[in-house]
C-alpha positions in Angstrom: -10.6 -26.1 -3.9 -9.3 -29.6 -3.1 -8.6 -30.7 -6.4 -7.3 -27.6 -7.7 -4.8 -27.5 -4.8 -3.6 -30.8 -5.9 -3.0 -29.7 -9.5 -1.2 -26.5 -8.7 0.8 -28.6 -6.7 1.1 -31.2 -9.3 2.2 -28.6 -11.8 5.1 -27.1 -9.3 6.3 -30.5 -9.0 6.0 -31.4 -13.1 8.1 -27.6 -13.4 11.0 -28.6 -11.2 11.1 -31.7 -12.8 11.6 -30.5 -16.2 14.3 -28.1 -15.4 16.1 -30.3 -13.7 16.9 -32.1 -16.9 20.4 -31.1 -17.9 20.8 -29.2 -21.3 22.8 -30.9 -23.7 24.3 -28.0 -25.1 27.1 -25.6 -24.1 26.2 -22.8 -25.5 24.9 -20.1 -23.3 21.2 -18.4 -24.0 21.4 -14.4 -24.1 18.6 -11.5 -23.5 16.9 -10.3 -21.0 13.2 -9.8 -20.1 11.1 -7.6 -22.2 11.4 -3.9 -21.8 8.6 -1.4 -21.2 9.1 1.5 -23.9 9.9 4.6 -22.1 7.5 6.8 -21.4 4.8 4.1 -22.4 2.8 2.7 -19.4 -0.9 2.9 -20.1 -3.4 3.2 -22.3 -7.6 4.2 -22.2 -9.2 1.5 -19.5 -12.5 0.1 -19.0 -14.4 -1.0 -16.2 -16.4 -3.8 -15.0 -19.4 -3.1 -12.7 -22.0 -5.6 -11.1 -24.2 -7.0 -8.4 -24.5 -9.7 -6.6 -27.9 -11.4 -5.7 -29.1 -14.5 -3.7 -31.6 -17.2 -4.6 -34.3 -14.9 -3.9 -32.9 -12.1 -5.3 -31.7 -10.0 -2.2 -28.5 -8.3 -2.4 -25.4 -10.0 -0.6 -22.7 -7.6 0.7 -19.3 -8.7 1.7 -18.5 -11.0 -1.4 -15.3 -11.3 -2.6 -15.2 -10.8 -6.0 -12.1 -10.7 -8.3 -11.1 -10.2 -11.6 -8.4 -12.2 -13.5 -7.3 -10.9 -17.3 -4.7 -8.4 -18.2 -4.2 -7.7 -14.6 -5.4 -9.2 -11.5 -7.6 -7.0 -9.1 -9.9 -7.7 -6.1 -13.3 -6.3 -5.1 -15.9 -6.5 -2.1 -19.5 -5.9 -2.6 -21.3 -3.0 -0.6 -24.5 -3.2 1.3 -26.3 -3.2 -2.1 -24.4 -6.1 -3.6 -22.3 -4.1 -6.0 -18.9 -3.9 -7.1 -17.0 -2.0 -9.4 -13.6 -2.6 -11.1 -12.0 0.8 -12.4 -9.0 1.2 -14.7 -8.6 -2.0 -16.4 -6.8 -2.7 -19.4 -8.9 -3.5 -22.2 -9.3 -7.6 -22.9 -11.3 -10.7 -21.4 -11.5 -11.0 -17.7 -12.8 -13.9 -15.5 -15.0 -12.9 -12.5 -15.4 -15.3 -9.6 -17.6 -14.8 -6.7 -16.7 -15.9 -3.2 -18.3 -15.6 0.1 -18.4 -18.3 3.0 -21.9 -20.0 3.6 -22.7 -19.8 0.1 -22.1 -22.3 -3.1 -19.1 -21.0 -4.9 -20.7 -20.2 -8.8 -19.3 -20.7 -12.2 -16.6 -18.2 -13.4 -18.0 -15.5 -15.9 -16.0 -14.1 -18.8 -16.5 -10.5 -19.3 -14.9 -8.8 -22.6 -13.7 -5.3 -21.1 -13.4 -2.4 -24.2 -11.5 0.4 -23.8 -13.3 3.6 -22.4 -16.2 1.3 -21.7 -18.1 -0.2 -18.6 -18.9 -3.6 -18.6 -21.7 -4.9 -16.8 -22.0 -8.3 -14.8 -24.7 -10.2 -12.5 -23.6 -12.6 -10.4 -26.3 -15.2 -8.1 -25.0 -17.0 -5.2 -26.9 -19.9 -3.7 -26.6 -20.7 0.3 -24.7 -23.6 1.1 -27.2 -26.7 2.8 -26.4 -27.6 6.3 -24.9 -30.9 6.7 -24.7 -33.3 9.5 -22.2 -33.0 12.6 -19.5 -35.8 12.1 -17.6 -36.8 15.4 -14.0 -36.3 14.8 -11.5 -39.1 15.5 -9.3 -38.7 18.2 -11.2 -35.4 19.7 -12.5 -36.1 23.3 -16.0 -36.0 24.3 -16.6 -32.7 26.5 -16.7 -33.3 30.4 -20.2 -31.9 30.6 -21.5 -35.0 28.5 -22.5 -32.7 25.3 -22.2 -34.8 22.4 -23.0 -34.0 18.7 -25.6 -35.9 17.4 -28.3 -36.1 14.5 -31.7 -34.5 15.7 -33.6 -37.4 16.4 -30.9 -38.6 18.8 -30.6 -35.3 20.8 -34.1 -35.4 21.5 -34.3 -38.5 22.8 -35.0 -37.9 26.8 -32.3 -39.1 29.5 -32.9 -42.3 30.7 -34.6 -41.8 34.4 -32.5 -41.8 37.0 -34.8 -43.8 39.2 -34.5 -46.8 37.1 -33.4 -50.0 38.4 -31.1 -50.7 35.3 -27.6 -49.9 36.4 -25.8 -47.1 34.0 -23.5 -49.4 32.3 -26.7 -51.3 31.1 -27.9 -48.2 29.1 -29.7 -49.4 26.0 -30.9 -45.8 24.7 -29.5 -45.6 21.0 -27.8 -42.5 22.6 -25.9 -44.9 24.8 -25.1 -47.1 21.8 -23.6 -44.2 19.7 -21.2 -43.2 22.4 -20.0 -46.4 22.8 -19.4 -47.2 19.3 -17.5 -43.7 18.8 -14.3 -43.9 17.2 -11.7 -43.7 20.0 -8.5 -42.2 18.9 -4.8 -43.2 20.9 -4.8 -40.3 23.2 -8.6 -40.0 24.0 -8.9 -41.6 27.5 -5.2 -40.7 28.3 -4.9 -38.9 31.8 -1.9 -36.9 32.8 -1.5 -38.3 36.4 -0.3 -36.3 39.9 2.9 -38.5 39.7 3.8 -37.3 36.2 6.0 -34.2 37.9 7.8 -36.6 40.1 9.2 -35.1 43.6 10.0 -32.1 42.1 6.8 -30.7 42.8 3.3 -31.4 43.5 0.6 -31.1 40.2 -1.4 -27.8 40.4 -5.0 -29.2 42.0 -7.2 -31.2 39.5 -4.7 -31.7 36.8 -4.8 -35.3 36.8 -8.6 -34.7 36.0 -7.1 -33.0 32.7 -7.4 -35.5 29.5 -5.7 -35.5 26.2 -8.9 -33.7 24.6 -6.9 -30.2 25.7 -4.1 -31.6 22.9 -6.9 -32.2 20.6 -8.6 -28.7 20.9 -5.2 -27.1 20.8 -4.3 -29.0 17.3 -7.9 -28.1 15.8 -7.7 -24.4 15.8 -4.7 -24.2 14.1 -5.7 -26.9 11.6 -9.6 -25.1 11.3 -7.4 -21.7 10.7 -5.2 -23.4 7.8 -8.0 -25.0 6.2 -10.1 -21.5 6.2 -7.0 -19.4 4.7 -6.9 -22.4 1.5 -10.3 -22.7 1.1 -11.5 -18.8 1.4 -8.6 -17.2 0.2 -9.1 -16.2 -3.8 -5.6 -17.1 -4.8 -4.8 -16.4 -8.7 -1.4 -17.4 -10.2 0.4 -18.6 -13.1 3.0 -21.8 -14.3 5.4 -21.1 -17.1 7.2 -23.9 -18.4 9.8 -22.1 -21.1 12.7 -22.9 -23.3 14.9 -20.0 -24.5 18.0 -19.8 -27.1 19.8 -16.9 -28.4 20.9 -16.3 -32.5 22.6 -13.7 -34.7 22.2 -15.5 -37.8 19.0 -17.7 -39.2 21.3 -20.8 -39.4 22.1 -20.3 -35.4 18.2 -19.9 -35.1 17.5 -23.5 -36.4 20.6 -25.0 -34.9 19.5 -27.6 -32.2 22.4 -26.4 -29.7 20.6 -23.1 -29.2 17.4 -24.3 -28.0 19.4 -25.3 -24.9 17.8 -23.4 -21.5 14.3 -24.7 -20.0 13.0 -22.9 -17.2 10.1 -22.7 -14.7 8.0 -19.9 -13.2 5.5 -20.1 -10.5 3.3 -17.0 -9.2 1.0 -17.1 -6.3 -0.9 -14.0 -5.4 -4.2 -12.9 -3.1 -5.6 -9.8 -1.9 -5.6 -8.9 1.8 -9.1 -7.8 2.5 -10.1 -5.2 0.2 -6.9 -2.6 0.8 -4.1 -5.0 -0.4 -2.6 -7.7 -2.5 0.0 -9.8 -2.2 2.3 -11.8 -4.6 5.1 -14.9 -4.4 7.1 -15.6 -7.7 9.9 -17.7 -8.4 12.1 -19.1 -11.6 14.7 -21.4 -12.3 16.6 -22.9 -14.4 19.2 -25.7 -14.6 22.0 -26.5 -17.3 26.0 -25.7 -17.1 24.1 -22.4 -15.5 22.0 -23.3 -12.5 20.3 -20.3 -11.5 17.1 -19.2 -9.4 15.3 -16.1 -8.4 12.3 -15.5 -5.6 10.6 -12.1 -5.2 8.0 -11.5 -3.2 5.7 -8.0 -3.0 3.3 -6.2 -1.2 0.7 -3.7 -2.7 -1.9 -1.3 -1.0 -4.8 -0.7 -3.3 -6.2 2.5 -4.3 -8.0 4.5 -3.0 -5.8 5.1 -0.3 -4.3 8.3 1.2 -1.0 6.2 1.7 -0.5 3.5 -1.2 2.8 1.2 0.0 4.9 -0.6 -2.7 7.2 -2.8 -0.7 9.1 -6.0 -1.7 12.1 -8.0 -2.2 14.0 -10.5 -4.0 16.9 -12.7 -3.9 18.8 -14.4 -6.9 21.5 -16.8 -7.3 23.8 -17.8 -10.5 26.5 -21.0 -10.4 28.3 -21.6 -13.6 29.3 -25.2 -14.4 30.7 -24.8 -17.4 34.2 -24.0 -19.1 34.3 -21.0 -20.6 37.6 -19.2 -19.2 36.0 -15.8 -19.3 33.3 -16.6 -16.9 35.2 -18.4 -14.8 37.7 -15.6 -14.1 35.4 -13.1 -12.5 33.1 -15.5 -10.8 33.9 -16.1 -6.9 33.7 -19.3 -5.5 31.8 -20.6 -9.1 28.5 -18.6 -7.8 26.9 -14.5 -7.6 24.3 -14.0 -5.3 22.1 -10.8 -5.6 19.6 -9.2 -3.0 17.1 -6.5 -3.3 14.5 -5.1 -0.9 12.5 -1.8 -1.9 9.6 0.4 -0.3 8.0 3.4 -1.7 5.2 5.2 -0.3 2.6 7.3 -2.4 1.2 9.9 0.1 -2.2 11.8 -0.8 -1.6 14.7 0.9 -4.9 16.3 -0.6 -6.8 14.8 -3.3 -4.7 16.7 -5.7 -1.3 16.7 -4.3 0.6 13.1 -4.3 4.1 12.5 -3.2 6.1 9.4 -4.0 9.1 8.9 -2.0 11.3 5.6 -1.1 14.3 3.9 -2.1 15.6 0.4 -3.4 18.4 -1.2 -1.7 20.5 -3.9 -3.3 23.9 -6.2 -2.2 25.6 -7.7 -5.2 28.4 -10.0 -3.7 30.8 -9.6 -6.7 31.3 -5.7 -6.4 33.7 -4.4 -4.2 31.3 -2.0 -2.9 28.5 -4.6 -2.5 25.6 -2.2 -1.4 23.7 0.2 -4.0 21.1 2.8 -3.2 18.8 4.1 -5.2 16.1 6.5 -3.6 13.6 8.8 -5.4 11.0 11.5 -4.8 8.1 12.6 -6.8 5.1 15.3 -6.7 2.4 15.1 -8.6 -0.3 17.7 -9.4 -3.9 17.3 -10.6 -4.8 20.8 -11.0 -8.0 19.8 -13.1 -9.6 16.9 -14.2 -7.7 14.5 -16.4 -4.4 16.5 -16.4 -1.5 15.5 -14.3 1.7 17.9 -13.8 5.0 16.0 -11.9 8.2 17.0 -10.9 11.2 14.8 -9.6 14.6 13.5 -8.8 16.4 10.3 -8.7 19.3 9.1 -8.0 19.9 5.4 -9.3 22.5 3.0 -9.2 23.0 0.4 -11.4 25.4 -2.3 -10.8 27.5 -4.9 -14.3 24.9 -7.3 -15.1 22.0 -6.2 -12.7 19.6 -7.4 -15.8 20.4 -11.0 -14.9 18.9 -10.7 -11.6 16.5 -8.3 -11.3 13.0 -9.0 -11.7 11.7 -7.7 -15.1 8.9 -5.0 -15.4 5.0 -5.0 -16.3 5.5 -6.3 -19.7 8.8 -8.7 -19.2 8.7 -12.3 -19.5 9.8 -13.7 -16.0 13.4 -15.9 -16.6 16.1 -16.7 -14.3 19.9 -15.6 -14.6 20.7 -17.4 -17.7 23.8 -15.4 -19.1 27.2 -14.8 -17.8 29.4 -12.0 -18.1 33.0 -10.8 -16.9 35.4 -7.5 -16.5 36.7 -6.0 -19.5 40.0 -5.9 -18.2 41.4 -8.7 -17.0 42.2 -7.9 -13.0 40.2 -5.0 -13.1 37.1 -5.0 -10.5 33.7 -4.4 -11.5 32.6 -1.1 -11.1 28.8 0.2 -10.5 27.0 3.0 -12.5 25.6 5.7 -10.6 23.1 8.7 -12.4 21.3 11.3 -10.9 18.1 12.6 -13.1 15.5 15.6 -12.5 12.8 16.0 -14.7 9.1 17.5 -15.3 6.5 16.1 -16.8 2.7 17.0 -18.1 0.1 14.7 -18.9 -2.8 15.5 -20.5 -6.1 12.9 -21.1 -8.0 13.7 -24.4 -11.0 11.4 -24.5 -9.0 7.6 -25.3 -6.0 9.1 -25.8 -3.3 10.6 -23.6 -0.7 13.4 -24.4 2.8 13.5 -22.4 5.5 16.0 -22.5 8.7 15.5 -20.5 11.8 17.5 -19.9 14.9 16.2 -18.2 18.9 16.4 -17.0 20.9 13.9 -16.1 24.5 13.6 -14.7 25.9 9.9 -15.1 29.5 8.3 -13.7 31.0 5.5 -14.8 28.5 5.0 -17.7 28.5 0.8 -18.4 29.3 -0.5 -21.5 28.2 -4.0 -22.4 30.1 -5.7 -25.6 28.5 -9.2 -26.7 30.8 -11.4 -29.1 34.0 -9.8 -27.8 37.4 -11.3 -29.2 39.7 -10.3 -26.6 43.6 -10.6 -27.5 45.0 -13.8 -25.7 41.5 -14.9 -24.8 38.7 -17.3 -26.1 36.0 -15.9 -27.9 32.9 -15.1 -26.1 29.9 -17.0 -26.5 26.4 -16.2 -27.3 25.2 -16.6 -23.8 28.3 -14.1 -22.6 29.4 -10.6 -22.7 32.0 -8.3 -21.0 31.2 -5.2 -19.3 33.4 -2.2 -18.6 32.6 1.7 -18.1 33.0 4.7 -20.6 33.5 7.5 -18.6 31.3 10.4 -17.0 28.7 12.9 -18.7 25.7 15.1 -18.8 22.7 15.1 -21.1 19.6 17.6 -21.0 16.7 17.0 -23.6 12.8 16.5 -23.5 10.4 14.1 -25.2 6.9 13.9 -26.5 4.5 11.2 -26.5 1.2 10.0 -27.5 -0.8 6.9 -26.5 -4.3 6.1 -28.3 -6.5 3.8 -29.7 -5.3 3.2 -32.9 -8.6 1.3 -34.0 -11.3 -1.0 -33.0 -8.5 -3.6 -31.3 -5.3 -1.9 -31.5 -3.8 0.4 -28.9 -0.5 2.1 -29.9 1.9 4.8 -28.6 4.6 6.5 -29.9 7.3 8.7 -28.3 10.0 11.0 -29.6 13.0 12.4 -27.4 15.6 14.8 -28.3 18.7 15.2 -25.8 22.2 17.0 -26.4 24.8 15.1 -24.7 28.3 14.9 -23.7 30.3 11.9 -22.7 34.0 12.4 -21.5 35.8 9.0 -21.9 37.6 7.5 -18.8 41.4 7.4 -18.9 41.7 3.4 -19.8 40.3 3.2 -23.2 42.3 0.6 -25.0 39.6 -2.4 -25.1 37.1 0.0 -25.8 38.9 1.4 -28.9 39.9 -2.1 -30.2 36.1 -3.3 -29.5 34.0 -0.7 -29.9 35.4 2.6 -30.9 31.9 4.0 -31.8 31.2 3.6 -27.5 33.6 6.2 -27.1 31.9 10.0 -27.5 34.5 12.8 -27.3 32.8 15.6 -28.7 29.1 16.7 -27.9 26.2 15.1 -29.5 22.4 15.4 -30.2 20.8 12.0 -29.5 17.4 11.2 -31.3 15.2 8.4 -30.2 12.0 7.2 -31.7 10.0 4.1 -29.6 6.4 2.4 -31.0 4.0 0.4 -29.2 1.5 -1.7 -30.6 -0.7 -3.7 -28.6 -3.7 -5.9 -30.1 -6.0 -8.7 -29.3 -8.1 -11.2 -31.8 -11.0 -12.4 -29.7 -12.1 -14.7 -32.7 -9.0 -16.5 -31.9 -7.9 -15.8 -28.4 -4.4 -14.0 -29.4 -2.8 -11.4 -28.3 0.5 -9.5 -29.8 2.7 -6.7 -28.4 5.3 -4.9 -30.2 7.8 -2.6 -29.1 10.3 -1.0 -31.6 13.0 1.5 -31.0 15.2 3.6 -33.7 18.1 5.7 -32.3 21.2 7.4 -33.9 23.3 7.0 -31.2 23.5 2.7 -30.9 27.3 1.4 -30.1 28.3 -1.2 -32.7 31.5 -3.6 -33.5 34.8 -2.4 -34.7 34.7 -1.2 -38.3 37.4 -1.1 -40.7 38.9 2.7 -40.5 36.4 3.6 -37.6 37.1 6.4 -35.4 35.6 7.3 -31.8 32.2 8.7 -31.8 31.5 7.3 -35.4 28.0 5.9 -34.9 24.7 5.3 -37.0 21.1 4.7 -37.1 20.2 1.4 -35.7 17.2 -0.4 -34.3 15.9 -2.7 -31.5 12.5 -4.6 -31.2 10.7 -6.9 -29.2 7.9 -9.0 -30.5 5.6 -11.1 -28.2 2.4 -13.4 -29.2 0.4 -15.2 -26.9 -2.3 -18.2 -28.0 -4.9 -19.2 -25.9 -5.7 -23.0 -25.9 -9.4 -23.2 -25.2 -9.4 -26.5 -26.0 -7.1 -27.3 -22.5 -8.9 -24.7 -20.7 -10.8 -26.5 -17.6 -12.6 -24.7 -14.4 -11.2 -21.3 -14.1 -7.8 -22.2 -15.2 -6.6 -20.8 -18.7 -4.0 -22.2 -21.1 -1.4 -20.2 -23.2 1.1 -20.9 -26.0 3.8 -17.9 -26.1 6.4 -17.3 -28.4 8.7 -14.2 -28.2 11.9 -12.7 -30.2 13.8 -9.6 -28.8 16.9 -8.3 -29.3 16.8 -5.6 -26.3 19.0 -6.0 -23.4 17.5 -3.4 -20.2 14.3 -2.6 -19.2 13.6 0.9 -20.3 12.5 3.5 -17.9 12.3 7.1 -17.4 15.2 7.1 -14.4 17.8 5.6 -16.6 20.8 7.3 -18.2 20.2 7.9 -22.1 23.1 6.2 -22.3 22.3 3.0 -21.3 20.7 0.9 -24.0 22.8 2.8 -26.9 25.6 1.8 -25.0 24.9 -2.4 -25.4 27.1 -3.3 -28.4 25.6 -6.1 -30.7 22.9 -7.8 -28.3 22.0 -11.4 -30.0 18.3 -12.2 -30.6 16.5 -13.9 -27.9 13.8 -16.5 -28.7 11.3 -17.6 -26.0 8.9 -20.5 -26.4 6.4 -22.6 -24.3 3.5 -22.6 -22.4 1.8 -20.9 -19.9 -1.3 -21.8 -17.2 -3.0 -19.0 -15.5 -5.6 -19.8 -12.7 
């Protein structure tokens, strides 16, 4: 564990050194963490079960078993030495076992397949006893008890009637006491005159030695050592480089690969009921930014399942983009968020989830935003779920730069800048309210889902890349402008299926249809000039098709994730003779390839190579406005590459 701790510290320091080198380019990277397809959150899961035994074949209870793979989870063996991990995403998992007093065995790699229970058997060996060593600087107890080997301790005491004086005792015990290493405080005494004339010391105070100090320091040190040695930590270190492009020529330009970032994540279980994690990412170039987040999650099954966390992110701009400097207060932007949710199982078939997220943006006039929600889920029969909920969501302009990503997202610090569409007009947050009803049914390895919803949105956000504003310099790839299109209502429904397409391929497809109407805002001058298709003066029917494909090739240790979305409502840059509301079909995509590097693996750590290309802008979610991604005009493609260390 000591070697692993040193390695983790070295990796973290190395990450900071890598990203501290300023980039040579002034281009600003664009993009945002990879989104999760709306309504596509789960696949047919597998499980792992097993038993832990000692060298005599007897079950060992209380052993902490951790499974590290597509997700990280922890279990504790019962009185029969048995453990089980349920609802695991298919893929390879690294199993580790730990129990104080036993030698930690080598990790095991277990392959989890969809709807299949994998088994594992783990053998533990009791740790051998070691001789007690006298610690330097710790006094010898006053009763004369000294930690010695058994043969010395068994030696009889010197006869009290012996004519030899005590200081001339030549026994082995006396010799060891004389030659024990002595700390500088070991024989220090606190005299009665220490208190001066203000008052006498308590009776017998002068006989207290500095051994008390040694004992006081020993307990916290032992507790800290036990925390790092006995806790089954897991984590991740990413060293990434990002860039943006709109054309193939920009892709191969050296100036575009100009953002280096580092990400570190550390987490561990809290007993057998909860997990905690701390994550952080930073970058430094003409944009210096970082994000730090912590989370606490209660593990099922539990009557109350809590999900709480907080994050803080800051972005400082030291470049020369006039549009950026126009709206950056004192050269930096800061965002803090805190959230808390509770899933309360009233009875096994009824669960209520409620909570809220609170965010504070220092660049907004109304700096505080609150987003509450409540959901009720019913399970009338096995494998059938019915849910209903209502949510109020507040979204700040540029929030995607500061908030943590979703499940499939890549952790990146704020790497893009933004400004208001109109000079002198303050940023205005978008607020939406949505009510929905959904039904899900599991059919073997597949899941069918249908949903109906109604939503109202105020101050719908519009995001425009590559804007050429009158009297202003052209925006770069890494800069965008944000405005508001108006308020509107939308009602619709969706249907989705998630299934195993083949033995190694999992996929999903979702189709949604919504009747929507967006009343334009009064001030539409710049929108008519830059993106008239973002103005929708008449009711319209929005159609959307989203697909997800995920596969893994165990022979080469390769994982691939593809997200693709087609819609008839995407806004686009101004075209000749175009009128408001004239939009057409367009597509957004996200491709991630993770390649394991087995020749670099050692102990329980795994190295991966990551390559991702995407042009999605926002995280997809069921509680967002139907217009959120549609109102992003000409987002550039982002490429992310680097290496990942998982431990």
